[in-house]
BAMITOR-154202 format. One record per residue (C-alpha): x, y, z; chain. Coordinates in steps of 0.1 Angstrom, whole numbers. Layout:
# BAMITOR-154202
> X,Y,Z,A
...
This chain:
# BAMITOR-154202
> 97,38,-135,A
> 71,58,-119,A
> 60,53,-85,A
> 33,63,-66,A
> 41,93,-39,A
> 40,78,-4,A
> 50,112,12,A
> 20,106,39,A
> 33,127,65,A
> 57,152,48,A
> 54,193,47,A
> 53,196,9,A
> 82,225,-1,A
> 83,234,-38,A
> 116,239,-54,A
> 122,279,-60,A
> 146,298,-65,A
> 171,305,-38,A
> 161,350,-38,A
> 128,339,-26,A
> 133,302,-2,A
> 125,328,28,A
> 97,346,20,A
> 86,301,17,A
> 97,295,45,A
> 80,321,65,A
> 49,307,49,A
> 48,274,63,A
> 57,289,94,A
> 21,301,91,A
> 3,275,71,A
> 1,290,43,A
> 19,281,5,A
> 18,292,-30,A
> 27,268,-51,A
> 21,252,-88,A
> 32,263,-121,A
> 18,261,-156,A
> -12,276,-168,A
> -15,308,-144,A
> -7,317,-110,A
> -14,297,-84,A
> -28,315,-47,A
> -34,299,-15,A
> -68,291,-10,A
> -84,313,22,A
> -89,295,48,A
> -123,301,74,A
> -122,280,97,A
> -110,255,117,A
> -124,234,142,A
> -106,208,172,A
> -125,177,167,A
> -112,159,193,A
> -91,122,188,A
> -110,105,198,A
> -132,112,168,A
> -148,85,147,A
> -168,99,127,A
> -170,131,105,A
> -195,138,81,A
> -196,168,58,A
> -230,177,43,A
> -223,183,8,A
> -251,215,-1,A
> -253,234,40,A
> -215,228,44,A
> -223,220,79,A
> -195,192,99,A
> -208,164,120,A
> -185,149,144,A
> -193,117,163,A
> -177,107,193,A
> -180,77,214,A
> -211,92,229,A
> -218,124,218,A
> -228,139,186,A
> -214,179,174,A
> -226,194,139,A
> -208,228,133,A
> -219,253,105,A
> -208,267,76,A
> -191,292,94,A
> -174,275,122,A
> -200,279,148,A
> -211,249,170,A
> -249,247,167,A
> -253,211,184,A
> -232,199,209,A
> -241,168,233,A
> -232,161,271,A
> -208,130,272,A
> -232,120,302,A
> -266,117,312,A
> -286,124,274,A
> -273,90,260,A
> -288,70,290,A
> -272,39,305,A
> -243,21,284,A
> -248,-13,285,A
> -214,-34,285,A
> -217,-67,274,A
> -197,-98,254,A
> -165,-85,277,A
> -149,-121,277,A
> -152,-118,238,A
> -131,-93,226,A
> -107,-112,207,A
> -136,-130,188,A
> -131,-113,151,A
> -163,-115,126,A
> -151,-105,92,A
> -121,-90,107,A
> -140,-67,127,A
> -132,-78,166,A
> -159,-72,189,A
> -142,-51,212,A
> -136,-30,178,A
> -177,-30,178,A
> -184,-20,207,A
> -157,12,207,A
> -184,29,185,A
> -214,38,202,A
> -232,60,177,A
> -236,58,137,A
> -252,82,109,A
> -274,80,84,A
> -266,113,65,A
> -297,127,44,A
> -287,159,22,A
> -323,167,14,A
> -342,177,35,A
> -312,181,56,A
> -313,156,86,A
> -289,138,102,A
> -305,102,115,A
> -281,94,148,A
> -286,55,155,A
> -272,54,192,A
> -261,19,202,A
> -253,31,240,A
> -281,32,256,A
> -307,2,267,A
> -329,10,244,A
> -327,13,203,A
> -326,56,200,A
> -329,70,165,A
> -326,111,169,A
> -331,130,139,A
> -312,160,138,A
> -317,191,120,A
> -288,200,101,A
> -294,234,90,A
> -302,249,129,A
> -286,228,151,A
> -316,216,169,A
> -331,177,178,A
> -359,169,159,A
> -369,141,175,A
> -361,112,195,A
> -373,78,192,A
> -367,47,215,A
> -399,21,204,A
> -382,15,165,A
> -363,-20,173,A
> -338,-14,148,A
> -305,-35,163,A
> -306,-72,164,A
> -306,-85,196,A
> -269,-106,199,A
> -243,-126,181,A
> -244,-162,182,A
> -215,-188,175,A
> -188,-177,158,A
> -165,-214,144,A
> -155,-229,176,A
> -159,-196,196,A
> -194,-186,215,A
> -199,-153,221,A
> -209,-148,258,A
> -233,-118,269,A
> -252,-99,251,A
> -247,-70,227,A
> -263,-53,204,A
> -261,-65,172,A
> -242,-44,145,A
> -249,-57,111,A
> -221,-70,94,A
> -219,-79,58,A
> -201,-114,54,A
> -189,-137,26,A
> -192,-120,-11,A
> -219,-96,-3,A
> -190,-74,14,A
> -165,-74,-16,A
> -191,-69,-42,A
> -209,-36,-24,A
> -176,-23,-17,A
> -187,-20,17,A
> -163,-11,45,A
> -172,-32,73,A
> -186,-2,97,A
> -218,-1,115,A
> -216,32,90,A
> -228,11,65,A
> -252,-8,82,A
> -273,21,93,A
> -273,39,62,A
> -286,9,45,A
> -319,7,70,A
> -329,42,54,A
> -339,53,18,A
> -358,88,14,A
> -388,88,-2,A
> -384,114,-36,A
> -401,147,-31,A
> -419,137,2,A
> -396,144,39,A
> -406,107,49,A
> -377,79,45,A
> -389,42,45,A
> -372,30,77,A
> -360,-9,79,A
> -369,-22,118,A
> -366,-56,131,A
> -394,-77,112,A
> -411,-42,102,A
> -405,-16,72,A
> -421,19,82,A
> -426,50,65,A
> -414,76,90,A
> -422,113,91,A
> -391,134,91,A
> -406,163,106,A
> -424,142,137,A
> -406,110,137,A
> -436,96,137,A
> -449,66,117,A
> -472,69,90,A
> -476,30,81,A
> -458,-1,91,A
> -455,-33,69,A
> -453,-66,92,A
> -432,-98,87,A
> -407,-81,64,A
> -374,-102,65,A
> -337,-93,64,A
> -323,-70,83,A
> -317,-41,57,A
> -320,-28,28,A
> -298,-45,0,A
> -311,-22,-30,A
> -336,4,-40,A
> -357,7,-76,A
> -378,35,-79,A
> -401,33,-106,A
> -419,52,-135,A
> -453,46,-117,A
> -439,61,-83,A
> -442,27,-66,A
> -406,13,-48,A
> -391,-21,-56,A
> -370,-27,-24,A
> -346,-65,-19,A
> -339,-65,16,A
> -308,-81,26,A
> -296,-100,59,A
> -264,-84,74,A
> -254,-105,104,A
> -247,-139,116,A
> -282,-140,132,A
> -295,-132,97,A
> -281,-160,77,A
> -289,-186,108,A
> -329,-170,113,A
> -335,-145,85,A
> -340,-148,50,A
> -347,-118,19,A
> -374,-108,1,A
> -382,-84,-32,A
> -415,-60,-20,A
> -434,-40,-48,A
> -449,-10,-28,A
> -471,21,-28,A
> -444,43,-9,A
> -478,67,-3,A
> -501,46,14,A
> -479,19,22,A
> -500,-9,3,A
> -481,-42,-9,A
> -483,-51,-46,A
> -463,-77,-50,A
> -439,-101,-22,A
> -415,-125,-32,A
> -383,-144,-15,A
> -350,-141,-31,A
> -314,-155,-24,A
> -291,-126,-36,A
> -257,-122,-21,A
> -254,-86,-35,A
> -271,-65,-58,A
> -249,-47,-84,A
> -270,-32,-109,A
> -304,-27,-121,A
> -319,-26,-148,A
> -356,-21,-161,A
> -366,-41,-195,A
> -400,-36,-209,A
> -421,-56,-180,A
> -393,-74,-164,A
> -366,-56,-138,A
> -334,-71,-138,A
> -308,-75,-110,A
> -272,-80,-119,A
> -253,-101,-93,A
> -223,-104,-72,A
> -213,-134,-93,A
> -221,-120,-125,A
> -254,-140,-127,A
> -288,-119,-140,A
> -319,-128,-123,A
> -355,-113,-140,A
> -387,-106,-124,A
> -423,-92,-138,A
> -429,-59,-123,A
> -464,-66,-124,A
> -467,-99,-106,A
> -428,-101,-85,A
> -429,-137,-104,A
> -393,-146,-111,A
> -395,-151,-149,A
> -360,-167,-154,A
> -322,-163,-143,A
> -291,-166,-167,A
> -259,-182,-148,A
> -229,-168,-165,A
> -208,-199,-156,A
> -178,-183,-136,A
> -178,-155,-165,A
> -182,-120,-158,A
> -172,-123,-125,A
> -161,-92,-104,A
> -125,-76,-108,A
> -121,-65,-75,A
> -91,-45,-63,A
> -82,-38,-30,A
> -56,-12,-18,A
> -47,10,12,A
> -49,49,17,A
> -35,70,48,A
> -48,39,71,A
> -78,28,53,A
> -85,-1,35,A
> -105,7,-5,A
> -118,-18,-22,A
> -130,-9,-64,A
> -149,-31,-88,A
> -127,-28,-125,A
> -148,-43,-144,A
> -170,-25,-169,A
> -207,-29,-159,A
> -232,-45,-184,A
> -248,-20,-214,A
> -284,-25,-221,A
> -288,-18,-257,A
> -327,-25,-271,A
> -334,-60,-264,A
> -301,-74,-252,A
> -281,-73,-227,A
> -240,-68,-233,A
> -220,-87,-205,A
> -179,-83,-203,A
> -170,-124,-201,A
> -145,-142,-191,A
> -137,-167,-225,A
> -109,-190,-208,A
> -100,-197,-173,A
> -66,-206,-166,A
> -49,-219,-132,A
> -21,-203,-144,A
> -16,-171,-162,A
> -46,-145,-168,A
> -76,-152,-187,A
> -92,-144,-218,A
> -113,-116,-217,A
> -147,-114,-246,A
> -180,-95,-247,A
> -210,-117,-245,A
> -244,-109,-257,A
> -273,-117,-237,A
> -308,-119,-254,A
> -338,-101,-226,A
> -366,-121,-251,A
> -352,-157,-252,A
> -328,-157,-220,A
> -303,-171,-249,A
> -267,-159,-251,A
> -267,-151,-290,A
> -229,-145,-293,A
> -195,-136,-279,A
> -170,-117,-295,A
> -138,-133,-301,A
> -113,-131,-269,A
> -92,-100,-259,A
> -63,-125,-247,A
> -47,-127,-214,A
> -59,-97,-198,A
> -69,-89,-162,A
> -98,-67,-165,A
> -124,-52,-194,A
> -128,-18,-180,A
> -145,0,-204,A
> -171,-8,-227,A
> -190,12,-252,A
> -223,8,-280,A
> -217,36,-305,A
> -239,30,-337,A
> -233,-6,-352,A
> -203,-18,-327,A
> -191,-24,-293,A
> -158,-5,-280,A
> -140,-18,-256,A
> -108,-16,-230,A
> -93,-42,-218,A
> -59,-38,-192,A
> -34,-63,-183,A
> -6,-61,-155,A
> 21,-92,-153,A
> 32,-82,-118,A
> 1,-67,-105,A
> -26,-40,-111,A
> -3,-13,-101,A
> 32,-27,-117,A
> 55,-10,-140,A
> 49,-33,-169,A
> 9,-32,-181,A
> -5,-26,-214,A
> -39,-19,-227,A
> -59,-32,-259,A
> -86,-13,-276,A
> -110,-29,-297,A
> -140,-29,-320,A
> -165,-55,-324,A
> -194,-60,-346,A
> -228,-52,-332,A
> -246,-78,-353,A
> -221,-111,-348,A
> -193,-95,-322,A
> -168,-101,-348,A
> -137,-79,-346,A
> -130,-48,-367,A
> -98,-36,-356,A
> -73,-35,-321,A
> -48,-14,-309,A
> -25,-24,-281,A
> 0,3,-261,A
> 16,8,-226,A
> -5,15,-202,A
> 4,14,-163,A
> -23,21,-138,A
> -17,40,-105,A
> -45,39,-81,A
> -41,76,-79,A
> -73,76,-98,A
> -92,49,-78,A
> -87,61,-41,A
> -118,89,-53,A
> -143,72,-66,A
> -135,40,-41,A
> -140,61,-6,A
> -174,70,-21,A
> -182,34,-23,A
> -187,37,-65,A
> -174,12,-93,A
> -150,22,-120,A
> -165,49,-148,A
> -176,30,-178,A
> -156,59,-194,A
> -119,57,-169,A
> -96,60,-201,A
> -117,58,-225,A
> -138,87,-239,A
> -159,80,-275,A
> -170,109,-289,A
> -181,122,-323,A
> -164,93,-343,A
> -136,86,-324,A
> -122,66,-289,A
> -101,84,-272,A
> -70,68,-247,A
> -40,74,-229,A
> -14,58,-233,A
> 21,57,-209,A
> 37,81,-235,A
> 7,97,-256,A
> -34,106,-260,A
> -45,90,-290,A
> -74,96,-308,A
> -89,62,-329,A
> -114,64,-357,A
> -142,42,-349,A
> -147,36,-389,A
> -116,16,-389,A
> -94,15,-356,A
> -71,42,-373,A
> -48,63,-361,A
> -62,98,-367,A
> -49,118,-341,A
> -15,114,-314,A
> 2,138,-292,A
> 29,133,-270,A
> 21,132,-230,A
> 28,168,-219,A
> 29,162,-182,A
> 66,170,-166,A
> 87,134,-162,A
> 65,114,-189,A
> 60,89,-198,A
> 42,77,-161,A
> 15,61,-150,A
> -19,65,-165,A
> -45,79,-144,A
> -70,95,-163,A
> -86,108,-191,A
> -117,134,-187,A
> -137,154,-216,A
> -138,189,-213,A
> -167,204,-240,A
> -140,207,-267,A
> -105,192,-250,A
> -91,162,-235,A
> -78,165,-202,A
> -47,141,-193,A
> -40,135,-159,A
> -10,117,-149,A
> 11,116,-116,A
> 29,140,-125,A
> 5,171,-140,A
> -24,175,-155,A
> -25,183,-197,A
> -52,195,-219,A
> -57,188,-256,A
> -75,199,-283,A
> -102,174,-294,A
> -98,176,-331,A
> -62,170,-332,A
> -45,166,-297,A
> -29,197,-301,A
> -17,211,-263,A
> -44,243,-256,A
> -23,262,-230,A
> 7,253,-204,A
> 3,221,-187,A
> 0,220,-153,A
> 26,206,-133,A
> 31,193,-100,A
> 68,192,-71,A
> 52,159,-58,A
> 33,130,-84,A
> -7,130,-76,A
> -12,104,-48,A
> -56,110,-56,A
> -80,135,-69,A
> -116,140,-66,A
> -137,158,-101,A
> -163,182,-86,A
> -186,203,-107,A
> -162,213,-127,A
> -131,218,-106,A
> -106,189,-93,A
> -88,186,-64,A
> -54,168,-65,A
> -36,156,-39,A
> 3,151,-40,A
> 14,143,-1,A
> 3,172,18,A
> -4,199,-3,A
> -36,202,-20,A
> -45,219,-59,A
> -79,234,-66,A
> -78,234,-105,A
> -108,248,-132,A
> -110,222,-152,A
> -133,241,-174,A
> -108,273,-179,A
> -75,247,-173,A
> -64,266,-152,A
> -46,264,-115,A
> -74,283,-92,A
> -51,280,-56,A
> -28,255,-34,A
> -35,244,3,A
> -10,235,22,A
> -24,224,59,A
> 11,230,84,A
> 3,197,108,A
> 2,169,79,A
> -27,145,70,A
> -11,113,79,A
> -30,82,84,A
> -64,87,104,A
> -88,61,107,A
> -124,76,107,A
> -155,71,89,A
> -176,95,71,A
> -167,116,42,A
> -134,128,49,A
> -126,98,55,A
> -100,99,28,A
> -89,130,43,A
> -100,156,20,A
> -136,163,5,A
> -152,189,-15,A
> -187,205,-15,A
> -217,210,-39,A
> -210,228,-67,A
> -170,229,-54,A
> -178,260,-36,A
> -154,250,-2,A
> -125,224,3,A
> -127,204,37,A
> -94,189,49,A
> -88,166,81,A
> -55,172,94,A
> -38,151,128,A
> -7,162,144,A
> 4,130,169,A
> 26,148,189,A
> 2,174,200,A
> -30,156,201,A
> -49,172,178,A
> -74,162,150,A
> -85,194,130,A
> -108,204,101,A
> -102,225,80,A
> -122,243,58,A
> -116,262,21,A
> -128,283,2,A
> -129,275,-35,A
> -150,301,-47,A
């Protein structure tokens, strides 16, 4: 049985011949390691610089295009440029104004699992805008609401406003307890919306949902208390304001081909649930002219589809709501009756909790929506899954496919020519157990009848899920099934298989080449004329034509813990070692082995998983922590 590596604080020491062990030990002593076998020689990535961000850092964000680093502490912000120079810093005293201390007697109260003392502890949170390169710092610490715009290119403070009221006033009763005093409302999602939106319950997510960038303009739409504003990012001035806008944040934003935008507002606090509401607005972002506005009661919007003259929202419970784009009136709602519900998994990684929806999203095809469906829900055991065709013109369920019995989730769904191809996964001992299986099925698009199916052993690993969950996304529609040129490629525990879509027959098969296979399936990806098979033990490449091995597999001494694909590169973490693979060339670019360990680090921002790859895979940022020396470091390495 192959288990996920849990070596979170050990240094990675590869197994070389005894003749070079002394050389390796020397390299470890200075924080450099050259490791890796397989395609091409592996070299140590060049470290460009490192910065001590402090054990009290709470938000750490890398701007992906300019490679600037933003570090937020309790009451100060620091920006470090791509060369490691501090270009913006704040004094811990005086700059942010008077700190409001409140609710001291209520620190034991928890809302959605977060205590008020934890809410109070962080005074600054950020909305990062890669274009045009601006960080909006939302300041909770002053007596007034403050928004500070920081230029990520130069480190200059562009403007500061205290007249935009973006935080709500206070918390009210929580169960039988009452929050005493007055504190800033930090906007916690509650109930189904939290899991559905895959939100870590943090104020960072709250403030990021207050703004949305206006495409092609140096402006944002900002949700303030009771209002919606368009704010010029260069000056901080308001271009226009819409009054009496319900809700406290932006749940969903849909830009229309006409240039208009449809906003769905949400309440993100207990106070909002008592006194607020939610609404949809269609408006002209240039002038602020509202075409229509209407109330809605959706807990969370997962997907939005444009179909003819309608805007369809897929809700957290699987239901579909359709609104007329021109008038804003609700055309219809399709209830799934406990079907097509979310299939969420929650897991921990390096001190962080992650949640990810494992179910495949619906597929819009012509005048119908094809949605994963729970065909049979039993109190004991696993349900049966099928695919349901919903006619968007007549709002009716036209047919359901033959069910795939006793599976946990339908995780892949594709429409190819005249059939639907799906992949269902089932586990007897939990999602990451060692007794899993998968079934690949082809259904007729005309009537939903099964044409063919194949079952094979398949054990899921959370290694492939961490990177996606850290970004707050859903599992991709082709996580372990690639459909191309009349074939469906999948990975099993022991092999890579290609099925012909016409009749489902096996047209090519190759044994898994990663060392130690069979092992937990992680990810199957398409690279030009090859298929990349990522497993906990290594990475191999196979020709699409016959699945023959292309080059030597890339091997790892320890199991893969997590990985991130970016711009043709794959960054793999095995314990405290990071490996960078060029997926197009099928070679190892280099490795990084920080000498102070990764460990469990609880911060917000895009470095919360411990590693971040910049745009175009130019650089690798790693977050490390040495509790003995009380140092938390961000290290930048050059990839190309």
